C-alpha positions in Angstrom: 157.0 62.9 -56.5 157.2 60.7 -53.5 155.8 62.1 -50.6 157.7 63.1 -47.4 158.7 60.2 -45.2 157.4 60.4 -41.7 160.2 61.3 -39.8 161.6 64.3 -42.8 161.9 66.9 -40.0 165.4 66.7 -38.9 167.1 68.7 -36.0 170.9 68.4 -34.8 172.1 70.2 -31.4 174.0 72.5 -30.9 175.9 72.7 -28.3 179.0 73.9 -26.2 182.2 72.2 -27.2 180.5 70.9 -30.5 181.9 67.8 -32.2 182.0 69.5 -35.8 182.5 66.1 -37.6 179.8 64.5 -35.8 177.5 67.0 -36.9 178.5 67.4 -40.3 177.7 63.6 -40.4 174.3 64.7 -39.7 174.1 67.8 -42.2 175.5 65.8 -44.8 173.1 63.1 -45.3 170.1 65.1 -44.1 171.1 68.9 -44.7 172.4 69.3 -47.6 170.2 69.6 -51.0 170.1 66.5 -53.1 168.2 67.9 -56.4 169.4 64.6 -58.4 166.9 62.9 -56.4 163.3 62.9 -57.9 161.4 63.3 -54.3 161.1 65.4 -51.4 164.5 65.6 -49.0 164.7 66.5 -45.3 164.2 69.6 -43.7 167.7 70.0 -41.3 167.3 72.4 -38.8 169.8 73.6 -35.5 168.6 73.8 -32.2 170.8 75.2 -29.1 170.9 72.6 -26.9 171.4 75.3 -24.2 172.0 79.0 -23.8 174.8 80.2 -25.7 177.5 81.6 -26.3 178.4 78.0 -28.2 181.3 77.0 -29.3 182.3 74.3 -31.7 185.7 72.0 -31.1 188.6 74.1 -32.5 187.1 77.3 -31.5 184.4 78.2 -34.2 181.6 80.5 -33.0 178.7 78.7 -33.6 175.0 80.3 -33.9 171.9 78.5 -33.3 168.9 80.0 -34.7 166.8 78.2 -32.9 165.7 77.2 -29.4 164.8 74.0 -27.4 160.8 74.7 -28.8 162.0 73.0 -31.8 163.2 69.6 -30.3 159.0 69.7 -29.4 158.1 69.4 -33.0 161.0 67.5 -34.9 160.5 64.2 -36.2 164.1 63.2 -35.7 166.2 64.8 -33.2 170.2 63.8 -33.7 172.7 64.6 -30.8 175.6 64.4 -32.6 178.8 63.7 -30.0 178.8 65.4 -26.2 181.7 67.9 -25.1 182.7 64.8 -22.7 181.7 61.5 -21.5 181.2 62.4 -18.2 179.9 66.5 -19.0 176.2 66.6 -17.5 173.7 67.3 -20.0 171.5 70.4 -19.4 168.2 69.0 -17.6 165.9 71.4 -19.6 167.3 69.4 -23.1 166.7 66.0 -20.9 163.5 66.5 -21.0 162.5 67.8 -23.9 164.6 64.8 -25.7 162.6 62.3 -23.2 159.3 63.5 -25.0 160.4 63.0 -28.4 159.1 58.9 -28.7 156.8 59.0 -26.1 155.1 61.2 -28.9 156.2 59.0 -31.6 159.6 60.8 -32.9 163.0 59.5 -33.1 166.3 60.3 -31.3 169.8 59.5 -32.8 173.5 60.0 -31.4 176.5 59.7 -32.6 179.3 58.5 -30.8 179.3 59.9 -27.3 176.5 61.7 -27.5 174.8 58.9 -26.3 175.5 59.7 -23.1 173.3 62.5 -23.4 170.3 60.1 -24.2 171.5 57.5 -21.7 171.3 60.6 -19.1 167.6 61.4 -20.4 166.9 57.3 -19.8 165.6 57.1 -22.9 168.1 53.7 -23.4 167.2 51.9 -20.2 166.6 48.3 -21.3 167.7 48.9 -24.9 170.5 48.1 -27.3 173.1 50.8 -27.8 176.9 51.6 -29.2 179.4 54.0 -28.5 183.3 54.5 -29.4 185.1 51.4 -28.4 186.9 53.6 -26.0 183.7 54.6 -24.4 181.9 51.2 -24.0 182.9 50.2 -21.0 182.1 53.3 -18.8 179.1 53.5 -20.6 178.0 49.9 -19.3 179.3 50.4 -16.3 178.2 54.1 -15.8 174.1 52.6 -17.5 173.7 49.1 -16.4 170.3 48.8 -18.0 171.4 49.6 -21.2 172.8 46.6 -23.4 175.9 47.7 -24.8 177.2 46.1 -27.9 180.5 47.1 -28.1 181.3 45.7 -31.8 178.7 47.1 -34.2 178.6 49.8 -36.2 175.3 51.2 -35.3 172.2 50.0 -33.4 169.0 50.5 -34.5 166.3 50.3 -31.3 163.1 51.6 -33.7 162.7 54.8 -31.8 166.3 55.2 -30.4 169.5 55.0 -33.0 172.9 54.7 -32.1 176.1 54.7 -33.5 179.7 53.8 -33.0 182.6 56.9 -33.0 182.6 59.4 -35.3 182.8 58.2 -38.9 179.9 55.2 -37.9 177.5 58.4 -37.8 177.6 58.2 -41.6 177.1 54.8 -41.7 174.0 55.1 -39.4 172.7 58.0 -41.4 172.7 56.0 -44.1 170.9 53.8 -42.5 168.5 56.2 -41.8 167.6 57.1 -45.3 167.7 53.1 -46.7 164.5 53.1 -43.6 163.2 56.1 -45.3 163.2 56.2 -48.9 164.9 53.0 -49.9 168.2 51.2 -50.8 168.6 52.7 -54.0 168.3 56.7 -52.7 170.3 55.2 -49.8 173.1 54.2 -52.8 172.8 57.3 -54.5 173.6 59.1 -51.7 176.7 57.0 -50.6 177.9 57.4 -54.1 178.3 61.1 -53.9 180.0 61.3 -50.8 182.0 58.4 -52.4 180.8 56.3 -49.2 180.5 52.4 -49.1 177.1 51.9 -49.0 176.8 49.4 -46.0 180.2 48.5 -44.3 180.9 44.8 -43.4 182.3 44.3 -40.2 182.5 46.2 -36.6 184.3 48.8 -35.1 186.5 45.7 -33.5 188.0 45.8 -36.8 189.4 49.0 -36.0 190.4 48.4 -32.2 194.2 47.6 -31.8 195.4 44.6 -29.2 195.8 45.9 -26.7 199.9 46.0 -25.3 200.4 43.9 -21.6 202.0 46.2 -19.7 200.4 44.5 -16.7 203.2 42.0 -17.0 205.7 43.8 -15.8 209.3 42.5 -16.1 209.4 39.3 -14.7 209.7 35.9 -16.7 206.3 36.2 -18.1 206.8 40.1 -19.7 210.2 38.1 -21.3 208.0 35.9 -22.7 205.2 38.6 -24.4 208.4 40.6 -25.7 210.0 37.3 -27.1 206.9 36.2 -28.4 205.8 38.5 -31.7 208.5 37.4 -33.2 207.9 33.9 -33.1 204.1 33.6 -34.1 204.4 31.2 -37.2 205.7 28.4 -34.8 204.0 26.0 -33.9 203.5 27.2 -30.2 201.0 25.0 -27.7 200.3 26.8 -24.4 203.0 23.8 -22.4 205.5 25.4 -25.0 204.7 28.5 -23.5 205.4 27.7 -20.0 208.1 26.0 -20.6 209.9 29.4 -21.7 208.1 31.1 -19.0 210.3 28.6 -16.9 207.6 27.6 -15.1 205.3 24.6 -14.6 201.5 23.7 -16.6 199.6 25.2 -14.2 201.1 27.7 -12.6 201.5 29.3 -16.0 198.4 29.2 -17.0 196.9 30.8 -13.6 199.6 33.4 -13.7 198.7 34.4 -17.0 195.0 34.7 -16.3 195.4 36.7 -13.1 198.2 39.2 -15.1 196.4 39.5 -18.1 192.9 38.6 -17.8 192.3 35.9 -20.5 193.9 32.1 -21.2 197.4 32.0 -23.0 195.6 29.9 -25.6 193.2 32.7 -26.0 195.9 35.2 -25.8 198.2 33.7 -28.7 195.7 33.7 -30.9 194.8 37.2 -30.7 198.1 38.0 -31.0 198.3 36.0 -34.3 194.8 37.6 -35.8 196.8 40.9 -34.8 199.6 39.6 -36.8 197.4 38.4 -39.7 195.8 42.2 -40.1 198.9 43.9 -40.0 200.0 41.7 -42.6 196.7 42.1 -44.4 197.3 46.0 -44.6 201.0 46.4 -44.9 201.4 43.5 -47.7 200.2 41.7 -50.7 201.6 38.4 -49.2 198.5 36.0 -50.6 196.2 34.9 -47.7 197.5 31.6 -47.8 201.1 33.1 -46.8 199.2 35.1 -44.3 197.6 32.3 -42.6 201.5 30.9 -42.2 203.4 34.1 -41.0 200.3 34.0 -38.4 201.2 30.9 -37.6 197.5 29.6 -38.1 198.6 26.5 -40.5 195.9 26.7 -42.3 193.5 29.0 -44.5 190.5 27.8 -42.8 191.7 28.5 -39.2 192.4 32.0 -39.9 189.2 32.8 -41.5 187.5 31.3 -38.2 189.4 33.4 -35.8 189.7 36.2 -38.0 186.0 36.8 -38.3 185.1 35.8 -34.6 187.3 38.7 -33.4 187.6 41.4 -36.0 183.9 40.9 -37.0 184.7 40.1 -41.0 186.7 38.2 -43.0 190.7 38.3 -44.4 189.7 39.1 -48.1 187.2 42.3 -47.0 189.1 43.5 -44.4 192.3 43.8 -46.7 189.6 46.2 -49.3 189.1 48.1 -46.5 192.7 49.3 -45.0 195.2 47.5 -47.6 197.8 50.1 -48.3 197.0 52.5 -45.6 200.9 52.5 -45.1 202.2 50.9 -47.9 201.5 52.4 -51.0 200.5 48.9 -52.4 197.1 48.5 -53.8 194.1 46.8 -52.1 194.1 43.9 -53.4 196.3 41.4 -55.8 195.8 38.0 -57.6 197.1 35.8 -55.4 194.2 37.1 -52.6 191.5 37.1 -55.5 189.6 33.5 -54.1 189.0 35.0 -50.8 188.3 38.1 -51.6 185.4 36.2 -53.6 184.3 33.8 -50.7 184.1 37.2 -48.3 
């Protein structure tokens, strides 16, 4: 039987306002017994990040059997979310976390737990990620951190961070893969009924923002008109004419109002339409390209991968049928699925 991996003692923090899903991700991967595996599994403990009483989200009472002294002995410490991005962490907790990588331990955050690691200073000069809703705040508050808002997780060796909630499972499986190899990680994923590795980043889960800043003028009227006409061969000059503005004035007003160029906004709107069609219909990828106004499958694939982080076929495998009851793939898109 293989020896325990070097980082086999995992400690998850419990705190007032505990994010139960994020905590569950850590326990499911590291704390649940794995008798089907021919190897010693992780030792999993829970310690209180602060004095009690502690409650979990939803009002459940939490009892943590250990205090911060356990962090001093843990190989891997998981911060499973945090009660709020702007909620300060207790100074004794921050001090204990700072010492973990100094003695060769490993720190892991899930979702908003990254703000605790950031406050401890262990992410300075490193890449990190968090839920896409918090990424801008994290980058603004901690400019020394290189925030990547798209990826599902970031591994910086001694410090690992994940995006929102469910991405914690992706990161924890990645840790299992590092510690025990791909075959064991795949076995754990099968038991979870989870893909061993998800394609793309969290950009694929971000809905296209509504341009509320456009107000009620000609630009707003254009943006209200545009979604029903994305399949038409529209150029920026056509949009300027539709808005009743000169091309130069239209481009300047568009950027001032929406923070991007008309051409890029149009591409993003078409990608959003392609995503919607992939999720809710069984149209072929060729038909989706036409309906979204891309003209060719190659153009659709290029912009879809650039903005969503994965190919249309793989995106459809993950999302199709979510609201329509349709199967994830039909023969019409088999070529796209095969090519990724």
